[in-house]
N, CA, C and O of each residue as an XYZ file, in Angstrom:
416
protein
N     -26.358    -17.889      2.073
C     -27.100    -18.137      3.044
C     -26.401    -17.778      4.464
O     -25.183    -17.909      4.583
N     -27.182    -17.336      5.500
C     -26.608    -16.879      6.670
C     -27.443    -17.644      7.460
O     -28.651    -17.820      7.309
N     -26.430    -18.257      8.644
C     -27.028    -18.907      9.682
C     -26.263    -18.537     11.173
O     -25.250    -17.841     11.110
N     -26.641    -18.901     12.220
C     -26.076    -18.631     13.378
C     -24.636    -18.984     13.514
O     -23.870    -18.387     14.271
N     -24.241    -20.169     12.603
C     -22.826    -20.498     12.421
C     -21.908    -19.581     11.629
O     -20.682    -19.665     11.708
N     -22.559    -18.680     10.845
C     -22.082    -17.682      9.806
C     -22.571    -17.787      8.615
O     -23.662    -18.291      8.347
N     -21.641    -17.226      7.689
C     -22.287    -16.934      6.359
C     -21.650    -17.869      5.418
O     -20.454    -18.112      5.584
N     -22.394    -18.514      4.295
C     -21.690    -19.636      3.268
C     -22.148    -18.715      1.951
O     -23.231    -18.131      1.915
N     -21.295    -18.678      1.018
C     -21.696    -18.270     -0.161
C     -22.194    -19.223     -1.245
O     -22.290    -18.831     -2.408
N     -22.514    -20.478     -0.882
C     -23.006    -21.320     -1.772
C     -22.155    -22.062     -2.683
O     -22.609    -22.960     -3.391
N     -20.848    -21.691     -2.690
C     -19.919    -22.484     -3.524
C     -19.648    -23.941     -2.908
O     -19.527    -24.097     -1.693
N     -19.567    -24.915     -3.754
C     -19.106    -26.027     -3.253
C     -17.818    -26.526     -3.605
O     -17.467    -26.344     -4.771
N     -16.968    -27.176     -2.754
C     -15.625    -27.630     -3.031
C     -15.214    -29.096     -3.292
O     -15.964    -29.951     -2.822
N     -14.216    -29.470     -3.919
C     -13.921    -30.813     -4.086
C     -12.424    -30.847     -3.651
O     -11.594    -30.144     -4.227
N     -12.127    -31.598     -2.722
C     -10.685    -31.832     -2.390
C     -10.220    -33.011     -3.200
O     -10.883    -34.015     -3.464
N      -8.968    -32.740     -3.560
C      -8.180    -33.618     -4.472
C      -7.047    -33.879     -3.799
O      -6.314    -32.951     -3.456
N      -6.733    -35.250     -3.504
C      -5.486    -35.637     -2.798
C      -4.292    -35.523     -3.805
O      -4.486    -35.801     -4.988
N      -3.061    -35.121     -3.361
C      -1.764    -35.258     -4.120
C      -1.282    -36.398     -4.625
O      -1.221    -37.416     -3.937
N      -0.869    -36.352     -5.940
C      -0.546    -37.667     -6.537
C       0.667    -38.378     -5.910
O       1.373    -37.846     -5.054
N       0.849    -39.552     -6.370
C       1.960    -40.343     -5.902
C       2.418    -41.053     -7.109
O       1.685    -41.255     -8.077
N       3.684    -41.438     -7.026
C       4.353    -42.311     -8.218
C       5.004    -43.475     -7.355
O       5.801    -43.210     -6.455
N       4.671    -44.634     -7.631
C       5.102    -45.920     -7.013
C       6.133    -46.705     -8.012
O       7.126    -47.284     -7.571
N       5.856    -46.674     -9.160
C       6.801    -47.237     -9.988
C       6.772    -46.685    -11.433
O       5.842    -45.962    -11.791
N       7.809    -47.028    -12.287
C       7.852    -46.520    -13.688
C       8.307    -47.814    -14.530
O       9.247    -48.467    -14.077
N       7.706    -48.215    -15.705
C       8.309    -49.236    -16.286
C       8.124    -48.898    -17.704
O       6.988    -48.589    -18.067
N       9.111    -48.916    -18.577
C      10.547    -49.324    -18.309
C      11.295    -48.122    -17.512
O      11.017    -46.930    -17.643
N      12.080    -48.545    -16.846
C      13.136    -47.445    -16.162
C      14.243    -46.905    -17.060
O      14.941    -46.004    -16.596
N      14.468    -47.321    -18.209
C      15.564    -46.815    -19.047
C      15.065    -46.949    -20.449
O      14.205    -47.792    -20.704
N      15.595    -46.101    -21.446
C      15.417    -46.071    -22.833
C      16.582    -45.246    -23.550
O      17.485    -44.680    -22.933
N      16.437    -45.257    -24.921
C      17.399    -44.425    -25.606
C      17.350    -42.799    -25.621
O      16.304    -42.170    -25.463
N      18.361    -42.326    -25.788
C      18.540    -40.824    -25.873
C      17.614    -40.235    -26.868
O      17.209    -39.081    -26.725
N      17.260    -40.980    -27.875
C      16.334    -40.610    -28.892
C      14.777    -40.251    -28.565
O      13.960    -39.631    -29.245
N      14.674    -40.770    -27.471
C      13.359    -40.923    -26.832
C      12.525    -41.789    -27.513
O      13.078    -42.642    -28.207
N      10.861    -41.752    -27.455
C      10.104    -42.559    -28.190
C       9.773    -43.918    -27.422
O       9.136    -44.830    -27.948
N      10.298    -43.956    -26.062
C      10.062    -45.014    -25.244
C       8.616    -45.083    -24.669
O       8.270    -44.233    -23.848
N       7.873    -45.933    -25.014
C       6.471    -46.003    -24.347
C       6.516    -46.766    -23.044
O       7.074    -47.852    -22.886
N       5.790    -45.994    -22.027
C       5.955    -46.713    -20.734
C       4.911    -46.405    -19.912
O       4.149    -45.540    -20.343
N       4.639    -46.943    -18.702
C       3.559    -46.871    -17.724
C       4.171    -46.289    -16.370
O       5.248    -46.661    -15.905
N       3.469    -45.474    -15.891
C       3.762    -44.680    -14.575
C       2.490    -45.304    -13.641
O       1.298    -45.204    -13.928
N       3.023    -45.934    -12.521
C       1.897    -46.299    -11.658
C       2.109    -45.333    -10.455
O       3.149    -44.727    -10.197
N       0.976    -45.298     -9.791
C       0.661    -44.429     -8.598
C      -0.658    -44.391     -8.149
O      -1.489    -45.273     -8.367
N      -0.894    -43.094     -7.356
C      -2.138    -43.045     -6.981
C      -2.657    -41.538     -7.308
O      -1.899    -40.677     -7.757
N      -4.044    -41.314     -7.030
C      -4.543    -39.964     -7.238
C      -4.087    -39.431     -8.631
O      -3.575    -38.312     -8.644
N      -4.221    -40.135     -9.846
C      -3.740    -39.668    -11.151
C      -4.894    -39.223    -11.979
O      -4.687    -38.814    -13.122
N      -6.103    -39.276    -11.478
C      -7.347    -39.040    -12.409
C      -7.328    -37.654    -13.006
O      -7.673    -37.427    -14.166
N      -6.939    -36.807    -12.217
C      -7.076    -35.293    -12.740
C      -5.601    -34.833    -13.206
O      -5.114    -33.745    -12.898
N      -4.944    -35.832    -14.007
C      -3.606    -35.454    -14.499
C      -3.560    -34.284    -15.312
O      -4.504    -34.078    -16.075
N      -2.584    -33.470    -15.261
C      -2.554    -32.138    -16.129
C      -1.389    -32.185    -17.107
O      -1.443    -31.722    -18.246
N      -0.103    -32.910    -16.450
C       0.988    -32.954    -17.135
C       1.854    -33.933    -16.700
O       1.812    -34.285    -15.520
N       2.792    -34.528    -17.634
C       3.977    -35.248    -17.318
C       5.144    -34.835    -18.008
O       5.114    -34.443    -19.174
N       6.336    -34.926    -17.209
C       7.474    -34.548    -17.786
C       8.733    -35.481    -17.516
O       8.776    -36.150    -16.483
N       9.665    -35.516    -18.369
C      10.752    -36.357    -18.203
C      11.976    -35.279    -18.336
O      12.030    -34.482    -19.273
N      12.840    -35.338    -17.411
C      13.974    -34.403    -17.507
C      13.520    -32.961    -18.108
O      14.038    -32.359    -19.048
N      12.447    -32.585    -17.335
C      11.837    -31.058    -17.683
C      11.355    -30.933    -18.874
O      11.150    -29.759    -19.185
N      11.023    -31.928    -19.883
C      10.333    -31.897    -21.144
C       8.974    -32.463    -21.124
O       8.834    -33.655    -20.848
N       7.896    -31.669    -21.409
C       6.575    -32.207    -21.417
C       6.419    -33.274    -22.411
O       7.013    -33.180    -23.485
N       5.579    -34.407    -22.113
C       5.476    -35.503    -22.985
C       3.889    -35.973    -23.297
O       3.015    -35.772    -22.454
N       3.653    -36.501    -24.353
C       2.242    -36.979    -24.467
C       1.979    -38.007    -23.459
O       2.830    -38.848    -23.169
N       0.636    -37.952    -22.832
C       0.362    -39.059    -21.800
C      -1.164    -39.194    -22.000
O      -1.854    -38.409    -22.651
N      -1.560    -40.211    -21.401
C      -2.965    -40.900    -21.582
C      -3.296    -41.406    -19.927
O      -2.618    -42.293    -19.407
N      -4.247    -40.822    -19.311
C      -4.550    -41.285    -18.108
C      -5.416    -42.406    -18.307
O      -6.505    -42.231    -18.852
N      -4.986    -43.746    -17.854
C      -5.744    -45.025    -18.130
C      -6.630    -45.315    -16.967
O      -7.673    -45.939    -17.161
N      -6.236    -44.837    -15.551
C      -6.978    -44.982    -14.501
C      -6.576    -44.060    -13.329
O      -5.754    -43.170    -13.548
N      -7.109    -44.218    -12.090
C      -6.412    -43.324    -11.133
C      -5.134    -43.633    -10.652
O      -4.518    -42.817     -9.967
N      -4.541    -45.047    -11.023
C      -3.446    -45.580    -10.685
C      -2.403    -45.777    -11.814
O      -1.306    -46.302    -11.623
N      -2.870    -45.277    -13.088
C      -2.103    -45.669    -14.171
C      -2.074    -44.670    -15.381
O      -3.100    -44.314    -15.962
N      -0.999    -44.310    -15.662
C      -0.673    -43.308    -16.826
C       0.294    -43.867    -17.872
O       1.417    -44.266    -17.563
N      -0.202    -43.880    -19.172
C       0.819    -44.406    -20.167
C       1.585    -42.946    -20.597
O       0.919    -41.912    -20.547
N       2.941    -42.906    -21.001
C       3.476    -41.711    -21.532
C       4.400    -42.249    -22.640
O       4.420    -43.469    -22.803
N       5.132    -41.499    -23.382
C       6.128    -41.666    -24.323
C       7.423    -40.631    -24.141
O       7.295    -39.414    -24.277
N       8.353    -41.107    -23.900
C       9.571    -40.077    -23.322
C      10.002    -39.282    -24.481
O       9.911    -39.852    -25.568
N      10.451    -38.089    -24.468
C      11.223    -37.173    -25.429
C      12.396    -37.588    -25.581
O      12.777    -38.539    -24.898
N      13.187    -37.023    -26.441
C      14.636    -37.299    -26.525
C      15.131    -36.593    -25.194
O      14.560    -35.623    -24.695
N      16.282    -37.213    -24.674
C      17.124    -36.576    -23.649
C      18.505    -37.012    -23.633
O      18.951    -37.838    -24.429
N      19.186    -36.445    -22.713
C      20.435    -36.361    -22.517
C      20.940    -37.678    -21.776
O      20.244    -37.936    -20.793
N      21.885    -38.492    -21.985
C      22.393    -39.677    -21.373
C      22.497    -39.408    -20.003
O      23.227    -38.517    -19.569
N      21.679    -40.261    -19.173
C      21.857    -40.190    -17.583
C      20.488    -40.133    -17.117
O      19.503    -40.286    -17.840
N      20.476    -39.890    -15.794
C      19.212    -40.034    -15.085
C      18.297    -38.800    -15.200
O      18.693    -37.649    -15.014
N      17.222    -39.096    -15.478
C      16.068    -37.861    -15.582
C      14.945    -38.047    -14.731
O      14.327    -39.109    -14.659
N      14.671    -36.989    -14.068
C      13.420    -36.805    -13.123
C      12.149    -36.929    -13.690
O      12.023    -36.303    -14.743
N      11.069    -37.616    -13.267
C       9.833    -37.711    -13.962
C       8.858    -36.884    -12.891
O       8.797    -37.057    -11.674
N       8.229    -36.083    -13.579
C       7.302    -35.303    -12.762
C       5.854    -35.327    -13.197
O       5.664    -34.973    -14.361
N       4.757    -35.688    -12.460
C       3.437    -35.758    -12.792
C       2.722    -34.570    -12.060
O       2.928    -34.283    -10.881
N       1.936    -33.973    -12.818
C       1.147    -32.811    -12.052
C      -0.302    -32.922    -12.280
O      -0.766    -32.962    -13.419
N      -1.022    -32.972    -11.225
C      -2.551    -33.146    -11.293
C      -3.207    -31.940    -10.497
O      -2.555    -31.096     -9.883
N      -4.509    -31.977    -10.590
C      -5.097    -30.894     -9.708
C      -4.751    -30.839     -8.297
O      -4.877    -29.799     -7.650
N      -4.324    -31.909     -7.807
C      -3.892    -32.002     -6.302
C      -2.507    -31.524     -6.240
O      -2.150    -31.165     -5.118
N      -1.713    -31.441     -7.108
C      -0.393    -31.056     -7.002
C       0.584    -31.705     -7.716
O       0.150    -32.306     -8.698
N       1.697    -31.766     -7.540
C       2.886    -32.361     -8.235
C       3.671    -33.275     -7.600
O       3.875    -33.010     -6.416
N       4.242    -34.404     -8.076
C       5.115    -35.275     -7.516
C       6.171    -35.609     -8.397
O       5.970    -35.762     -9.602
N       7.448    -35.748     -7.794
C       8.740    -35.807     -8.624
C       9.396    -37.181     -8.178
O       9.666    -37.383     -6.994
N       9.616    -38.021     -9.066
C      10.373    -39.125     -9.055
C      11.727    -38.960     -9.581
O      12.041    -39.061    -10.767
N      12.695    -38.632     -8.359
C      13.867    -38.063     -8.917
C      14.782    -39.147     -9.381
O      15.058    -40.129     -8.692
N      15.267    -38.908    -10.661
C      16.318    -39.946    -11.565
C      15.449    -41.234    -11.808
O      16.049    -42.304    -11.908
N      14.358    -41.213    -11.891
C      13.440    -42.518    -12.229
C      13.701    -43.069    -13.644
O      13.487    -44.263    -13.857
N      14.075    -42.400    -14.452
C      14.326    -42.927    -15.786
C      15.577    -42.654    -16.233
O      15.980    -41.506    -16.048
N      16.378    -43.528    -16.845
C      17.695    -43.346    -17.504
C      17.887    -43.433    -18.782
O      17.771    -44.488    -19.406
N      18.191    -42.357    -19.273
C      18.451    -42.171    -20.932
C      19.890    -42.945    -21.269
O      20.892    -42.629    -20.628
N      19.939    -43.778    -22.106
C      21.035    -44.555    -22.376
C      21.595    -44.114    -23.860
O      20.819    -44.043    -24.813
N      22.777    -43.868    -23.966
C      23.354    -43.542    -25.286
C      23.618    -44.763    -26.101
O      24.071    -45.765    -25.548
N      23.352    -44.744    -27.443
C      23.490    -45.887    -28.314
C      25.038    -46.172    -28.479
O      25.897    -45.385    -28.080
N      25.288    -47.280    -29.055
C      26.878    -47.667    -29.303
C      27.274    -46.725    -30.232
O      26.486    -46.302    -31.078
N      28.498    -46.331    -30.149
C      29.333    -45.397    -31.102
C      29.535    -46.148    -32.355
O      29.436    -47.375    -32.336
N      29.815    -45.503    -33.460
C      30.157    -46.156    -34.819
C      31.467    -45.743    -35.171
O      31.975    -46.133    -36.222
C-alpha cells in the first residue's frame, strides 16, 4: 500500500518486552541435579529456553510470570540462571547454588 506518508508492505509486527527474573525458589540443590523449582519474573510467555550454569533444562511456562524447571547436574558453587524468550535473554548471576553432598 502506498500513501502520502510512504509505502507499507502489509506486514504486521508484534513487539515483545524483554524478560525479567525476580526470584528463584529454591536457590540451592545438590550437584546431582533434579531439583524442581520455580522461576518468577515478567514477560515469560514466549519462553524458548532455560539454562542453569550453561546447561539447558526442561521447563514449563506456567504463566507470563512463572516458569517451572528442573536443574541439571552441576559443579558445587554458584550457577547463573538464563531465561531466553522471543524478547531476549535475562541472566540471574549466581542465582542457584549447587551443594556437594557429605563425603563418606
